[in-house]
C-alpha positions in Angstrom: 29.2 92.1 -276.6 26.4 89.5 -276.9 28.0 87.3 -274.2 28.2 90.3 -271.9 24.5 91.1 -272.4 23.5 87.5 -271.8 25.7 87.6 -268.7 23.8 90.6 -267.4 20.5 88.8 -267.8 21.9 85.7 -266.1 23.2 87.9 -263.3 19.8 89.5 -262.9 18.3 86.0 -262.4 21.0 84.9 -260.1 20.7 88.2 -258.2 17.0 87.5 -257.3 17.8 84.3 -255.5 20.5 84.8 -252.9 20.1 88.6 -252.7 16.7 88.1 -251.2 17.3 85.0 -249.3 16.9 86.8 -246.0 13.5 88.1 -247.1 12.0 84.6 -247.3 12.9 83.7 -243.7 11.1 85.0 -240.7 12.4 88.5 -240.1 15.2 89.0 -237.6 13.7 90.2 -234.3 15.0 93.7 -234.9 13.5 94.2 -238.4 9.8 94.8 -238.9 7.6 93.0 -241.5 6.8 96.5 -242.9 10.5 97.4 -243.4 11.2 94.0 -245.1 8.2 94.5 -247.4 9.4 98.0 -248.3 12.9 96.7 -249.0 11.5 93.9 -251.1 9.4 96.4 -253.1 12.5 98.5 -253.8 14.5 95.4 -254.8 11.7 94.4 -257.2 11.7 97.8 -258.8 15.5 97.5 -259.3 15.1 94.1 -260.9 12.4 95.4 -263.2 14.7 98.3 -264.2 17.6 95.9 -264.8 15.4 93.7 -267.0 14.5 96.8 -269.1 18.1 97.8 -269.3 18.8 94.3 -270.7 16.1 94.9 -273.3 17.6 98.2 -274.3 21.1 96.8 -274.5 19.9 94.0 -276.8 18.2 96.6 -279.0 21.5 98.6 -279.2 23.4 95.4 -280.0 21.0 94.7 -282.9 21.9 98.2 -284.2 18.4 99.5 -283.7 18.2 103.2 -283.1 17.8 104.6 -279.6 14.3 105.8 -280.7 13.2 102.1 -280.9 14.3 101.6 -277.3 13.1 105.0 -276.0 10.0 103.4 -274.3 12.1 100.7 -272.6 14.8 103.3 -271.6 12.2 105.6 -270.1 10.5 102.7 -268.2 14.0 101.6 -266.9 14.7 105.1 -265.7 11.3 105.3 -264.0 11.8 101.9 -262.2 15.3 102.7 -261.1 14.4 106.2 -259.8 11.4 104.7 -257.9 13.7 102.0 -256.4 16.2 104.7 -255.4 13.5 106.7 -253.6 12.2 103.6 -251.8 15.7 102.5 -250.8 16.5 106.0 -249.6 13.5 105.9 -247.3 14.8 102.8 -245.7 17.4 104.5 -243.5 15.5 103.0 -240.5 16.7 102.1 -237.0 15.8 98.5 -237.5 17.9 98.1 -240.6 20.7 100.2 -239.0 20.8 97.6 -236.2 21.3 94.7 -238.6 25.1 94.5 -238.9 26.9 92.9 -241.8 30.0 91.0 -240.9 32.9 90.9 -243.3 33.4 87.3 -242.3 30.0 86.4 -243.5 30.6 88.3 -246.8 33.8 86.3 -247.2 31.8 83.1 -246.9 29.6 84.2 -249.8 32.2 85.7 -252.0 35.7 86.3 -250.8 36.5 88.5 -253.8 33.7 90.9 -252.8 35.2 92.0 -249.5 37.1 95.0 -251.0 34.0 96.1 -253.0 31.8 95.9 -249.9 34.4 98.0 -248.0 34.7 100.5 -250.8 30.9 100.8 -250.7 31.1 101.4 -246.9 28.4 98.8 -246.1 28.3 97.9 -242.5 24.6 97.5 -241.9 21.4 96.6 -243.9 20.6 100.4 -243.9 24.0 100.9 -245.7 22.9 98.3 -248.3 19.7 100.3 -248.8 21.8 103.5 -249.3 24.2 101.8 -251.7 21.3 100.3 -253.7 19.7 103.8 -253.9 23.0 105.4 -255.1 23.5 102.7 -257.7 20.0 102.8 -259.0 20.3 106.6 -259.5 23.6 106.2 -261.2 22.1 103.6 -263.6 19.1 105.8 -264.3 21.5 108.7 -265.1 23.5 106.5 -267.5 20.3 105.3 -269.2 19.3 109.0 -269.6 22.5 109.5 -271.5 21.8 106.5 -273.7 18.5 108.1 -274.7 20.5 110.9 -276.3 22.8 108.7 -278.4 22.0 107.4 -281.8 22.8 103.7 -282.2 21.2 103.3 -285.6 22.6 101.2 -288.4 23.7 104.3 -290.3 25.4 105.9 -287.3 29.0 104.8 -286.6 29.4 103.6 -283.0 30.8 106.6 -281.3 33.1 106.7 -278.3 30.5 108.2 -276.0 28.1 105.5 -276.8 30.5 102.6 -276.3 31.8 104.2 -273.1 28.2 104.7 -271.7 27.2 101.1 -272.6 30.4 99.8 -270.9 29.7 101.8 -267.8 26.2 100.5 -267.6 27.5 96.9 -267.8 30.3 97.6 -265.3 27.9 99.3 -262.8 25.5 96.5 -263.0 28.2 93.9 -262.5 29.7 95.6 -259.5 26.2 96.2 -258.0 25.4 92.5 -258.4 28.5 91.4 -256.6 28.1 93.8 -253.7 24.3 93.2 -253.3 24.6 89.4 -253.6 27.5 89.2 -251.1 25.9 91.5 -248.5 22.4 90.0 -248.8 23.9 86.5 -248.6 25.8 87.5 -245.5 22.7 88.9 -244.0 20.9 85.6 -244.8 23.7 83.7 -243.0 23.7 85.9 -240.0 19.9 85.9 -239.5 19.4 82.1 -239.8 
């Protein structure tokens, strides 16, 4: 489990680089500076939420009770919910006009093509919608973790293991999709 948790942290760091590559370039002609700034704010909230999730998962791994991680869990839920709201507000015409090509996704990560198709991402606005949905799903899972006792005297129950595994799986899938689509957008807008 420790390797999976360290992998999440590494993924979060890796996520910040290519996933936002297109933010650090001059904006495409069709996308306003304001929209990019709002998108970046939402992405930062997501990353802060993921860092807090990592902290919570480490506390769980160390057999600390969920009470010890209650503050971090609550903060993660708050950051992810805020990110979801910000992403949801980004269903703008300028992002809708920024099309994501599957060919560009394949250049970034050929294995991500099916995940991107399953997420129904065709534009940057779709990426915002997907990010909103995933942030809300993670916030919900973290809410469930708040209710589970992971203390040293409590046997690891099936619900707890399942919830932790879903958190890790959701983050992993989200990283692949967001990295691939954002990298594709960076390629297309150079």
